[in-house]
C-alpha positions as semicolon CSV with decimal commas, in nm:
position;residue;x (nm);y (nm);z (nm)
1;M;-0,430;0,045;-2,659
2;A;-0,529;0,351;-2,374
3;F;-0,878;0,195;-2,192
4;S;-1,084;0,428;-1,967
5;I;-1,323;0,350;-1,676
6;N;-1,592;0,556;-1,548
7;H;-1,749;0,465;-1,267
8;G;-1,982;0,739;-1,055
9;N;-1,753;0,979;-1,010
10;F;-1,452;0,783;-1,058
11;S;-1,243;0,778;-1,389
12;A;-0,870;0,674;-1,463
13;S;-0,696;0,573;-1,780
14;F;-0,485;0,297;-1,823
15;H;-0,280;0,182;-2,129
16;L;-0,283;-0,189;-2,228
17;P;-0,011;-0,251;-2,490
18;S;-0,089;-0,584;-2,517
19;L;-0,474;-0,704;-2,421
20;E;-0,764;-0,739;-2,590
21;N;-1,083;-0,533;-2,633
22;E;-1,303;-0,799;-2,518
23;R;-1,070;-0,825;-2,183
24;C;-1,075;-0,430;-2,123
25;L;-1,465;-0,387;-2,288
26;R;-1,565;-0,693;-1,993
27;H;-1,347;-0,552;-1,696
28;G;-1,553;-0,155;-1,749
29;K;-1,858;-0,376;-1,778
30;M;-1,754;-0,551;-1,425
31;V;-1,622;-0,259;-1,274
32;K;-2,008;-0,113;-1,348
33;E;-2,173;-0,429;-1,238
34;A;-1,925;-0,434;-0,906
35;G;-1,982;-0,060;-0,790
36;C;-2,378;-0,152;-0,830
37;I;-2,377;-0,425;-0,611
38;L;-2,162;-0,184;-0,340
39;S;-2,422;0,081;-0,378
40;N;-2,708;-0,146;-0,370
41;T;-2,631;-0,354;-0,062
42;A;-2,440;-0,091;0,128
43;G;-2,786;0,077;0,134
44;K;-2,985;-0,166;0,255
45;D;-2,754;-0,354;0,528
46;A;-2,471;-0,165;0,681
47;L;-2,331;-0,524;0,800
48;E;-2,304;-0,625;0,418
49;G;-2,177;-0,299;0,285
50;L;-1,867;-0,337;0,586
51;V;-1,851;-0,734;0,455
52;L;-1,831;-0,636;0,040
53;I;-1,585;-0,360;0,152
54;D;-1,325;-0,540;0,353
55;T;-1,357;-0,802;0,018
56;L;-1,276;-0,498;-0,230
57;Q;-1,015;-0,392;-0,039
58;R;-0,809;-0,757;0,038
59;L;-0,847;-0,847;-0,368
60;G;-0,727;-0,481;-0,456
61;I;-0,964;-0,338;-0,601
62;D;-1,108;-0,082;-0,389
63;Y;-0,962;0,181;-0,572
64;H;-1,220;0,159;-0,859
65;F;-1,456;0,275;-0,571
66;R;-1,302;0,544;-0,344
67;E;-1,580;0,795;-0,353
68;E;-1,846;0,533;-0,268
69;I;-1,633;0,345;-0,015
70;E;-1,541;0,715;0,115
71;A;-1,909;0,821;0,179
72;F;-2,007;0,495;0,347
73;L;-1,768;0,485;0,569
74;N;-1,846;0,836;0,701
75;T;-2,189;0,746;0,790
76;Q;-2,058;0,461;0,948
77;Y;-1,831;0,673;1,135
78;V;-2,088;0,940;1,236
79;N;-2,314;0,643;1,403
80;F;-1,988;0,454;1,534
81;S;-2,087;0,579;1,909
82;S;-2,485;0,509;1,863
83;P;-2,560;0,188;2,030
84;N;-2,860;0,188;1,778
85;H;-2,637;0,161;1,510
86;L;-2,353;-0,104;1,675
87;P;-2,329;-0,437;1,526
88;L;-2,413;-0,663;1,810
89;D;-2,172;-0,953;1,729
90;V;-1,819;-0,937;1,759
91;F;-1,738;-0,949;1,397
92;G;-1,944;-0,675;1,320
93;V;-1,782;-0,441;1,588
94;A;-1,437;-0,556;1,450
95;L;-1,522;-0,527;1,105
96;R;-1,634;-0,206;1,155
97;F;-1,373;-0,067;1,393
98;R;-1,079;-0,193;1,162
99;L;-1,228;-0,002;0,798
100;L;-1,280;0,289;1,015
101;R;-0,927;0,342;1,168
102;Q;-0,740;0,246;0,847
103;E;-0,906;0,482;0,729
104;G;-0,808;0,731;0,983
105;Y;-1,078;0,777;1,141
106;S;-1,086;0,859;1,523
107;V;-1,237;0,542;1,720
108;S;-1,216;0,417;2,034
109;Q;-1,093;0,089;2,161
110;E;-1,318;0,069;2,433
111;V;-1,617;-0,064;2,201
112;F;-1,424;-0,400;2,223
113;N;-1,523;-0,391;2,626
114;N;-1,842;-0,514;2,538
115;F;-1,710;-0,851;2,507
116;K;-1,521;-0,843;2,856
117;N;-1,637;-0,991;3,167
118;E;-1,661;-0,796;3,481
119;E;-1,282;-0,896;3,557
120;G;-1,239;-0,720;3,267
121;N;-1,100;-1,003;3,091
122;F;-1,182;-1,113;2,718
123;H;-1,452;-1,392;2,768
124;L;-1,768;-1,319;2,597
125;I;-1,687;-1,493;2,253
126;Q;-1,715;-1,856;2,165
127;E;-1,352;-2,046;2,094
128;N;-1,604;-2,195;1,769
129;D;-1,668;-1,824;1,608
130;V;-1,370;-1,853;1,379
131;K;-1,508;-1,556;1,214
132;G;-1,510;-1,302;1,451
133;L;-1,195;-1,402;1,628
134;M;-1,030;-1,306;1,296
135;A;-1,180;-1,008;1,294
136;L;-1,106;-0,948;1,633
137;Y;-0,751;-1,045;1,559
138;E;-0,715;-0,820;1,226
139;A;-0,855;-0,513;1,412
140;S;-0,585;-0,547;1,737
141;Q;-0,322;-0,462;1,463
142;L;-0,402;-0,149;1,457
143;S;-0,310;-0,114;1,812
144;M;-0,135;0,245;1,925
145;E;0,068;0,327;2,237
146;S;-0,113;0,229;2,546
147;E;-0,400;0,085;2,366
148;D;-0,413;-0,219;2,622
149;I;-0,757;-0,337;2,530
150;L;-0,651;-0,389;2,158
151;D;-0,308;-0,540;2,280
152;E;-0,556;-0,782;2,505
153;A;-0,767;-0,869;2,222
154;G;-0,505;-0,932;2,008
155;E;-0,337;-1,202;2,285
156;F;-0,683;-1,328;2,317
157;S;-0,796;-1,419;1,955
158;A;-0,434;-1,504;1,865
159;K;-0,404;-1,752;2,139
160;L;-0,791;-1,915;2,043
161;L;-0,692;-1,896;1,689
162;N;-0,400;-2,130;1,709
163;H;-0,644;-2,426;1,826
164;H;-0,735;-2,407;1,444
165;E;-0,569;-2,512;1,159
166;S;-0,742;-2,443;0,885
167;E;-0,562;-2,234;0,579
168;I;-0,750;-1,947;0,640
169;V;-0,681;-1,887;1,026
170;A;-0,300;-1,962;0,981
171;N;-0,274;-1,707;0,676
172;T;-0,451;-1,458;0,913
173;L;-0,267;-1,477;1,198
174;K;0,065;-1,445;0,975
175;H;-0,040;-1,183;0,751
176;P;-0,304;-0,985;0,878
177;Y;-0,464;-0,722;0,616
178;H;-0,269;-0,438;0,822
179;K;0,090;-0,566;0,778
180;S;0,050;-0,723;0,455
181;L;0,033;-0,553;0,060
182;A;-0,323;-0,615;-0,094
183;R;-0,193;-0,663;-0,450
184;F;0,057;-0,973;-0,305
185;M;-0,244;-1,143;-0,127
186;V;-0,523;-1,147;-0,406
187;K;-0,451;-1,487;-0,574
188;N;-0,438;-1,658;-0,229
189;L;-0,778;-1,511;-0,158
190;L;-0,899;-1,640;-0,485
191;N;-0,826;-1,940;-0,387
192;N;-1,013;-1,990;-0,087
193;I;-1,301;-1,758;-0,103
194;D;-1,659;-1,868;-0,133
195;I;-1,793;-1,797;-0,521
196;R;-2,142;-1,947;-0,397
197;N;-2,188;-1,561;-0,290
198;E;-2,323;-1,443;-0,605
199;N;-2,228;-1,056;-0,513
200;I;-1,830;-1,189;-0,376
201;K;-1,844;-1,379;-0,724
202;V;-1,827;-1,095;-0,908
203;F;-1,594;-0,942;-0,692
204;S;-1,388;-1,225;-0,789
205;E;-1,461;-1,207;-1,168
206;L;-1,359;-0,861;-1,121
207;A;-0,996;-0,889;-0,941
208;K;-0,871;-1,131;-1,227
209;I;-0,936;-0,915;-1,513
210;D;-0,794;-0,640;-1,263
211;C;-0,486;-0,879;-1,181
212;E;-0,439;-0,925;-1,532
213;I;-0,414;-0,545;-1,617
214;V;-0,236;-0,454;-1,365
215;R;0,023;-0,755;-1,476
216;S;0,061;-0,606;-1,805
217;I;0,120;-0,261;-1,627
218;H;0,376;-0,387;-1,385
219;Q;0,582;-0,571;-1,645
220;K;0,603;-0,227;-1,851
221;E;0,712;-0,027;-1,580
222;I;1,004;-0,309;-1,542
223;L;1,147;-0,297;-1,853
224;Q;1,161;0,093;-1,829
225;I;1,334;0,031;-1,503
226;S;1,545;-0,201;-1,615
227;N;1,638;0,026;-1,930
228;W;1,697;0,342;-1,735
229;W;1,928;0,124;-1,481
230;K;2,172;0,008;-1,731
231;D;2,163;0,317;-1,940
232;L;2,233;0,489;-1,596
233;G;2,569;0,317;-1,546
234;L;2,566;0,285;-1,232
235;A;2,577;-0,096;-1,182
236;K;2,930;-0,092;-1,379
237;E;3,052;0,160;-1,228
238;L;3,026;0,094;-0,875
239;K;3,101;-0,321;-0,857
240;F;3,047;-0,287;-0,457
241;A;2,717;-0,134;-0,462
242;R;2,365;-0,366;-0,499
243;D;2,225;-0,397;-0,820
244;Q;1,900;-0,475;-0,756
245;P;1,654;-0,215;-0,961
246;L;1,291;-0,507;-0,963
247;K;1,368;-0,508;-0,619
248;W;1,402;-0,160;-0,542
249;H;1,101;-0,108;-0,738
250;M;0,875;-0,320;-0,528
251;W;0,896;0,021;-0,251
252;S;0,716;0,147;-0,533
253;M;0,473;-0,065;-0,625
254;S;0,354;-0,117;-0,197
255;V;0,279;0,279;-0,186
256;L;0,162;0,349;-0,471
257;I;-0,059;0,078;-0,567
258;D;-0,355;0,260;-0,802
259;P;-0,260;0,136;-1,124
260;S;-0,302;0,445;-1,302
261;L;0,023;0,598;-1,070
262;S;0,252;0,397;-1,340
263;E;0,470;0,678;-1,431
264;Q;0,480;0,792;-1,051
265;R;0,590;0,441;-0,950
266;V;0,863;0,474;-1,191
267;E;1,004;0,785;-1,105
268;L;0,958;0,714;-0,768
269;T;1,236;0,427;-0,792
270;K;1,461;0,618;-0,913
271;P;1,558;0,845;-0,578
272;I;1,443;0,470;-0,400
273;S;1,753;0,321;-0,566
274;L;1,972;0,612;-0,547
275;V;1,894;0,570;-0,134
276;Y;2,056;0,202;-0,189
277;I;2,362;0,281;-0,326
278;I;2,475;0,576;-0,143
279;D;2,402;0,370;0,169
280;D;2,670;0,128;-0,045
281;I;2,920;0,430;-0,030
282;F;2,862;0,523;0,259
283;D;2,924;0,194;0,455
284;L;3,122;0,016;0,181
285;Y;3,340;0,257;0,002
286;G;3,428;0,586;0,104
287;T;3,636;0,740;0,350
288;L;3,492;1,022;0,614
289;N;3,658;1,293;0,402
290;D;3,485;1,173;0,097
291;L;3,149;1,174;0,242
292;S;3,185;1,503;0,430
293;I;3,293;1,661;0,075
294;F;2,982;1,405;-0,073
295;T;2,781;1,596;0,174
296;G;2,877;1,942;0,088
297;A;2,874;1,894;-0,279
298;V;2,484;1,807;-0,228
299;N;2,431;2,107;0,029
300;E;2,611;2,364;-0,197
301;W;2,405;2,169;-0,479
302;D;2,785;2,157;-0,698
303;L;2,888;1,937;-0,885
304;T;3,220;2,138;-0,873
305;A;3,295;2,141;-0,538
306;A;3,306;1,757;-0,548
307;N;3,599;1,748;-0,826
308;Q;3,861;1,549;-0,561
309;L;3,604;1,278;-0,509
310;P;3,679;0,924;-0,660
311;E;3,530;0,877;-0,983
312;S;3,250;0,622;-0,898
313;M;3,154;0,889;-0,606
314;K;3,114;1,175;-0,854
315;I;2,918;0,942;-1,096
316;S;2,649;0,870;-0,842
317;L;2,657;1,249;-0,735
318;K;2,559;1,288;-1,073
319;A;2,311;1,041;-1,088
320;L;2,143;1,239;-0,723
321;F;2,138;1,575;-0,888
322;D;2,034;1,470;-1,255
323;I;1,733;1,238;-1,089
324;T;1,682;1,516;-0,837
325;E;1,644;1,799;-1,136
326;S;1,432;1,595;-1,346
327;I;1,158;1,486;-1,056
328;S;1,123;1,862;-0,996
329;A;1,063;1,951;-1,342
330;K;0,845;1,727;-1,413
331;I;0,669;1,836;-1,083
332;F;0,701;2,218;-1,204
333;E;0,587;2,146;-1,535
334;K;0,248;1,962;-1,392
335;H;0,170;2,165;-1,076
336;G;0,344;2,474;-1,160
337;W;0,579;2,405;-0,798
338;N;0,921;2,355;-0,781
339;P;1,028;2,118;-0,532
340;I;1,387;2,120;-0,599
341;E;1,477;2,305;-0,259
342;S;1,249;2,100;-0,056
343;L;1,421;1,763;-0,188
344;Q;1,773;1,879;-0,140
345;K;1,739;1,988;0,209
346;S;1,481;1,780;0,375
347;V;1,521;1,461;0,185
348;W;1,919;1,386;0,067
349;I;2,082;1,632;0,302
350;I;1,892;1,505;0,606
351;Y;1,962;1,155;0,464
352;L;2,334;1,192;0,438
353;Q;2,394;1,370;0,727
354;F;2,227;1,062;0,929
355;N;2,418;0,798;0,731
356;I;2,784;1,004;0,783
357;S;2,656;0,986;1,188
């Protein structure tokens, strides 16, 4: 069945083939309830708004509230340099810094100088302030080149956190948010989340239903990918090459997390699979002359230029042509622009030349 969710300006359509109407209706209701909680709370308490946004992101359900989150964070950015709006404790400063920076806002690491002593060392943070230290450690993961303050913050917070033995601290050190995939961390978070907070309880219930919906969508995608890969026949013809279509689909799931982008995830997995196959051809199979002919055929975009190649390489080359042209045709149909030349010259040729060198 098709299920449409509307909240504020958010609208997305999901195809839920095997889910009960009751679950779908409850999901829509929970989205609206969570949206109201976010709007009402963020409007009254900026710090609590930051906490709720962080929770939504960690639960993988923030995509329902993109516009609300963007508007709130934009306000926080405008107020970022104002002392009157700056949270006083390290938790608030670090959380706001991380949420803004991971959304692309230009925020200075110097806000953390407030927690240094006269000698320039991090000192004004209590060792038992676990929540603040975890927030500081998470913020430090967004350090860019030459940002010594953030690097020091990471070392300082990690050193103190290592003395704590709680599961949530260990998980933060091992899987900081910026270096993890929220969708794959939800189960662990739900096991540790504080549902005594009514707002968080609503979010966690929504996340559980959302996970079921997303799981159904991903299962459908996996079936599509498996059938496509089997029909393509490369695994049968190229015994030396990797045969891991489900693993390759994980890349698509990682970069296109919005459930409504199911078609795009399936299509993206196809060229990703060819990257692995071509890599194996270049590393394990083709001679230097074969690889030069292969690259030349792609450069000319002409299958006949590869007639002298081994059959397995010709099959792979045809798959590359077919997949690229199919994706280009779909993009042209939807957006009126054909990217075939860009894909040929800017993607495949660069990749092949890199491999051959």
